[in-house]
Residue, then its C-alpha position, 0 to 999 in steps of 0.5 A: m451237759e458238762n462235768k469237769q470233774m469226770l473229764e478231769e479224772f478221765l485225762e488223769l487216768v488215761q495218762i498213767p502208764v498201764n498195761s495188762r499185768n502192769e496195773r500197779q500205778i493205777a491201782d494206787v490211785l483208784k484205791a486212794k480215791l475209793e478210800a477218800l469216798g469212804l469205801e472199804v477197800t480190798e486188793e486181792d492177791t490176783g497179781a501173784k496168780i497171773g504174774g502181774n504186779a497188782g490185784n483185783i480191787r474189791a470195795v464197798l459203799r455201804g448203804t441201807a441195810d434193807c435195800e438190794p446190794l448191786l455190783f458195779s465193775a470196770h477194768m483197770d488195764r488196756v491193750a498194749n500201748n507205749g505209755a504215753i497216751k496224750p488225750i486231746v479234748d475236742e470241745e467243738k466235737g464234744i469228744v476226746h481222742t488222740d494224735g492217732s499214734t496211741i490208743l486213748a484207753a477210754d476202754d475201760v477208763a471211761g468205765l472206771c470214772i463213771i463208777l467213781e462219779a456215780l459213788r460221788k453222787l450217791k454220797a452227796s444224795d439223801k436217797p436210799h441205796g443198797d451197798i454198792e460192791v465195786a470190782f476193778s479187775v486187772c488183766e481183762e484185755f488178756g483173755i479176761l484173765g484177771g476176772r477169773h480170780f475174784d473171790f466171788s464168795k465175797f460178793r453179795a450182790k445178785s445183780g451186776y453192771v460192767f461199764d465196758a461196752e463200745g458204742d452210744i449210750g443206751g446199749i445194754a449187752i445181755q448176750a456175750p460169747a464163750k472164748c477158747s484159745y488153742c495151740y498146735k505144736i507140730h513136730g516133724k524131723a530135720s534133715h539136710a534138705g539137699e543131701a537127703p530130703e526124704k529122710g526128713i518130715n517137713a512140719i510146715r507142710a503138715a501145719a498147712a494141711l492142718i490149718l486148711a482143715i480147722p475152722d476159720n472165719r465166721q462159722s454161723a450167726n453165733s460162732t467165729a474162729n480165727i487162725a492168729s499166728v503161725h510160727a515155723g522154721g529157722p534161718a537155714l534154708n538147707i534144712v527140712c523144717d522139724y517144727a511148727e506152731v499154730n495159735g488161734e481162738m474161737r467164740s460162740t454164744d451157742a453152747g452146742e456150737f461151741e462144743a461141736l467146734l471144740k470137738k473139730y479142733a481136736d479130731v484133726v490131730p490124729v488125721i494129720e498125724k497119720e497122713y504126714g508122720v508127724k507128732v502133734d501136741y494140741s492144747s485148748d483153754v476155755l477162757y470164759k463162758a457165754f452168757c445170755l440174759n432175758e430183757s426182763s432180767r433184773p440188771a437188764a430191766l434196771t438199767a433200761k429204766a435208768l436210761q429212760k429216766c435219763g432221756v435215752e432209749p435202751k437197746f438190748e444188744k449181743s456183744g461179739g466180745g467177752m468181758d468181766a460180766n462172763h465171770f460174774n454170770a458164770n458165778g451166779i451174779e447176773t450181769v449186763g455190759i453197759a455202753v459207755g460212749y467210746f468207739n473204735c477201741h484198741t486202735g489209734e482212732e479211738y475216741l470218747k463222746l463226752e455227752d454220752f460219758y457224763k450221762c452214764g455217770e447220772m445213769a449209773a447212779q440212777i440204777a442204784w436209786l431204782a434198785a432201792e425203790k420199794 
């Protein structure tokens, strides 16, 4: 299977300089492509809300009035990169990769291209389909921040499909975790380390005790925790350190475990303050909520049936990371994540399997056609 248009579009889009909060160029290109396909296109004011230069894009391909509307989604941003991605097509292996010095940005340019291809197929066919609501988000790679700010009241669809999961075609993510970030700001007391160390309160020592007391690494089959960064001290060795900062995250697919872990993070504060005489400013932010759908749910069942139409065996999976599907589910739109054939995302070893990529374009169109069957 070969699809030159999909490949050329992918190569075009990955070479546009893009980062989270800097999606302006790719947003303009995508808006033009959607308008050329006859969609009604709206850009929301997301950029102003999150400090970026572009907003979430909503677009609608009108279909048959009495057919079910569907939501197709992918994100426009990518993880930090040098803005000079040079994709390499290996025809023998049937993949696209880079020279290893940058990411490929198949996460999630592949998803964008799959949706565009599905729209072309729907336009070219006389088969009925409902309205296809397209949602391209900004700043997904930064705690799924952009997706929080969609105007969810504008969507009519009750069934959503996010083309943004790693792995071979066939994977259907029906579960994904909630995530919170946290920050501890530990205030000690400075003093001369040689003249009067006993007058100081060492924030680093308190931070070390705090780090040993909070959750880290895998907590259960449902929950993980990560201490991500520690900042403390200054250039002078002769000053008792008066400030330290600890940052991290926690994820869980289990609501009870999520709340219990949040409590552990908060409960450690008075203990450290009392034992070490420091003041601890603690904050946490629930970035997105977990979701868990049944295999028989509308989007899961339709995706499975569409995959089978394309000769692919569906596989229901639990995702270890969040995606825009978390926000759609939290706002009443049952949504699954769909694997599109990229691997090793966020690294220089990222690559895209072209056969899976092309087949996903067909599968996405099949979802729309199947949803319209009476």
